[in-house]
C-alpha positions in Angstrom: 17.3 1.6 23.8 18.8 1.6 20.3 19.9 5.0 19.0 17.4 4.8 16.0 15.0 7.4 14.8 13.3 5.3 12.1 12.1 2.3 14.1 11.6 2.4 17.8 12.0 -0.6 20.1 8.3 -1.5 20.5 7.8 -1.4 16.7 10.8 -3.8 16.3 9.3 -6.1 18.9 6.2 -6.4 16.8 8.0 -6.9 13.5 10.9 -9.1 14.6 8.9 -12.4 15.0 7.5 -12.0 11.5 10.9 -12.1 9.8 12.1 -15.5 8.5 14.8 -17.1 10.7 18.4 -16.9 9.5 19.7 -20.0 7.8 23.0 -21.1 6.3 26.6 -21.0 7.3 29.6 -18.7 6.6 30.2 -15.2 7.8 28.0 -13.8 10.6 24.8 -12.4 9.2 24.1 -8.7 9.4 21.6 -7.8 12.1 18.1 -7.7 10.6 17.1 -4.6 12.5 20.1 -2.7 11.3 19.4 -3.8 7.8 15.8 -2.8 8.0 16.9 0.6 9.4 19.2 1.1 6.5 16.5 0.2 4.0 14.1 2.6 5.7 16.7 5.4 5.6 17.0 5.1 1.8 13.2 4.8 1.5 12.5 7.9 3.5 15.4 10.1 2.4 15.3 9.2 -1.3 19.1 9.1 -1.2 21.3 6.9 -3.3 22.4 3.5 -1.8 26.0 4.7 -1.9 25.1 7.5 0.5 23.9 5.1 3.2 25.5 6.2 6.6 28.2 4.0 8.1 26.1 3.2 11.1 24.1 0.8 8.9 25.3 -2.4 7.2 26.8 -2.0 3.7 24.6 -0.7 0.9 25.0 -4.0 -1.0 23.8 -5.9 2.1 20.7 -3.7 2.5 20.0 -3.8 -1.2 20.2 -7.5 -1.4 18.1 -8.1 1.7 15.4 -5.7 0.3 15.4 -7.8 -2.9 15.4 -11.2 -1.2 12.6 -10.3 1.2 10.5 -8.9 -1.6 11.0 -12.0 -3.7 9.9 -14.0 -0.6 6.8 -11.8 -0.1 8.0 -11.0 3.4 7.0 -7.3 3.2 3.5 -8.2 1.9 3.0 -10.9 4.5 3.9 -8.7 7.4 1.7 -5.9 6.1 -1.2 -8.3 5.8 -0.6 -9.6 9.3 -1.0 -6.0 10.6 -4.1 -5.5 8.5 -5.6 -8.7 9.9 -4.9 -7.5 13.5 -6.7 -4.2 12.8 -9.6 -6.0 11.1 -10.0 -8.3 14.1 -10.2 -5.1 16.3 -13.0 -3.8 14.0 -10.8 -0.9 12.8 -11.1 -1.5 9.1 -14.3 -0.2 7.6 -15.4 -2.5 4.7 -18.5 -0.4 4.2 -16.4 2.1 2.1 -13.1 1.5 0.2 -11.5 4.1 -2.0 -9.4 3.4 -5.1 -7.2 5.7 -7.1 -3.9 5.7 -9.1 -0.8 7.8 -9.1 2.3 8.0 -11.3 5.8 7.4 -10.3 8.2 8.6 -13.0 11.3 6.5 -13.8 14.7 8.1 -13.7 15.8 6.4 -16.9 12.5 6.7 -18.7 9.2 5.0 -18.4 6.9 5.1 -15.5 4.9 2.8 -13.2 1.3 2.9 -12.0 1.0 2.9 -8.2 -2.5 1.7 -7.5 -3.3 1.6 -3.7 -6.6 1.0 -2.2 -7.2 2.8 1.0 -10.0 2.0 3.5 -11.3 4.7 5.7 -11.2 3.7 9.4 -14.1 3.9 11.8 -16.1 7.0 12.3 -15.5 9.9 14.7 -12.2 11.2 15.9 -10.1 8.5 14.2 -10.8 10.1 10.8 -9.3 13.3 11.9 -6.3 12.0 13.8 -4.9 9.2 11.7 -4.3 8.7 7.9 -6.3 6.2 5.9 -5.0 2.6 6.0 -3.7 1.2 2.7 -5.3 -2.2 2.0 -3.6 -3.3 -1.1 -1.6 -2.2 -4.2 -0.6 -3.3 -7.7 2.1 -1.8 -9.9 1.5 -1.5 -13.7 2.9 0.2 -16.7 1.5 3.7 -17.1 -0.1 3.0 -20.5 -3.4 1.2 -19.7 -6.5 3.1 -18.7 -7.3 3.1 -15.0 -10.6 1.3 -15.2 -9.0 -1.7 -17.1 -6.6 -2.2 -14.1 -9.2 -1.7 -11.3 -10.4 -5.3 -10.9 -6.8 -6.6 -10.8 -6.0 -4.0 -8.2 -9.0 -4.9 -6.1 -8.0 -8.6 -6.2 -4.7 -7.6 -4.5 -6.6 -6.8 -1.3 -6.3 -10.0 0.7 -6.8 -9.4 4.4 -6.4 -12.7 6.4 -9.2 -13.4 8.9 -8.4 -14.0 12.5 -10.2 -17.3 12.4 -11.0 -19.7 9.6 -12.2 -18.5 6.2 -11.0 -16.9 3.1 -9.2 -13.5 3.3 -11.4 -10.5 3.2 -11.4 -8.6 -0.1 -14.9 -7.5 -0.8 -16.0 -4.0 0.3 -19.7 -3.0 0.3 -18.9 0.1 -1.8 -16.0 1.1 -3.9 -15.6 4.9 -4.3 -13.5 6.2 -7.3 -13.2 9.2 -9.5 -14.9 9.6 -12.9 -12.1 7.7 -14.7 -13.6 4.5 -13.4 -17.1 5.3 -14.8 -17.9 2.2 -16.9 -21.1 0.3 -17.3 -19.2 -3.0 -17.7 -17.1 -2.3 -14.6 -20.2 -1.5 -12.6 -21.9 -4.7 -13.7 -18.9 -6.8 -12.9 -18.6 -5.3 -9.4 -22.4 -5.7 -8.8 -22.1 -9.4 -9.6 -19.7 -9.6 -6.7 -22.0 -7.6 -4.4 -20.0 -4.4 -4.6 -21.6 -1.0 -5.4 -19.5 1.4 -7.5 -19.8 5.0 -6.5 -18.2 7.5 -8.9 -19.3 10.6 -10.9 -20.3 10.0 -14.5 -17.8 11.0 -17.2 -18.3 14.4 -18.7 -20.4 14.4 -21.9 -21.9 11.0 -21.0 -24.7 10.2 -23.4 -26.2 7.1 -21.8 -28.8 7.4 -19.0 -27.3 8.0 -15.5 -26.6 4.9 -13.4 -26.9 6.6 -10.0 -28.4 9.6 -8.4 -26.9 12.2 -6.1 -27.6 10.3 -2.9 -24.8 7.7 -3.2 -22.4 10.5 -4.4 -22.5 12.0 -1.0 -20.0 9.4 0.0 -17.7 10.6 -2.9 -17.0 13.8 -0.9 -14.8 11.7 1.4 -12.3 10.9 -1.3 -9.9 13.3 0.3 -9.0 10.3 2.5 -7.1 8.5 -0.4 -5.6 11.8 -1.4 -4.2 12.1 2.1 -2.9 8.5 1.8 -1.0 9.5 -1.3 0.4 12.5 0.6 1.7 10.2 3.4 3.2 7.9 0.8 4.9 10.9 -0.7 6.9 11.4 2.6 8.8 8.3 1.5 10.9 10.1 -1.0 12.2 7.0 -2.7 8.7 6.3 -4.0 8.5 9.6 -5.9 10.9 8.6 -8.6 11.6 5.0 -9.6 15.4 4.7 -9.5 15.4 0.9 -9.5 16.0 -0.9 -12.8 13.9 -3.9 -11.6 10.3 -3.1 -10.8 10.4 -5.7 -8.0 12.7 -3.5 -6.0 10.5 -0.5 -6.3 7.6 -2.7 -5.3 9.5 -3.8 -2.2 10.0 -0.2 -1.2 6.2 0.4 -1.8 5.1 -2.6 0.3 7.5 -1.5 3.1 6.0 2.0 3.0 2.5 0.6 3.3 3.6 -1.7 6.1 5.0 1.3 8.0 1.8 3.4 7.5 -0.2 0.5 8.8 2.1 -0.1 11.8 1.5 3.5 12.9 -2.0 2.4 14.0 -0.8 0.1 16.7 
């Protein structure tokens, strides 16, 4: 048993086969598990790379591996493998998917949109004992309106099927707050067979597009707020320290991967 508190043995047994095999020659390669532990330590603590404890590989090694694995889409691929496994077990509810956005301020100015989609899981006790499962995410600059980014965010949801067929990415209902209230957005979703459920904007002059019955589902939006709260436990996500957005995105994908892994 490794003396690790961030990743236990059974979790590593699930993740290890999904990492790319080591290639090349030269000096012995730092152990992938130790490197992952080091990256997780920075992600969860929010500390500087230079403060990485000596029990992990060097900060430069962990930083470089985070960058390389993100550039190779390793974090995203592993996350989607876990989502596919949960979907094959019927534990992703495509009847209702929730969307929202959150800010992550940048240490040296600027900010990034964090746009996760979170699906509620099946009914009953599971709602009360486990957090919502993040399905996909996109990062943007903070300037565009939320509704203009929604379709691109939704397209980031690509859950591979256990058998043949295209990845799943089409919920029956998309539940959002009033910032997404747009006739054009509703029509474009409807063309894809997706019903948008969200309150109308205040002061709306056009006729209402839905009555109060669908909005009963809106009361469950606390699920995505809880997802944001769980993501906030990864302190490195609260402030963007990285100069390159791809590194912040690597941290974000890894956090979503860990939240999904907790359901196994």
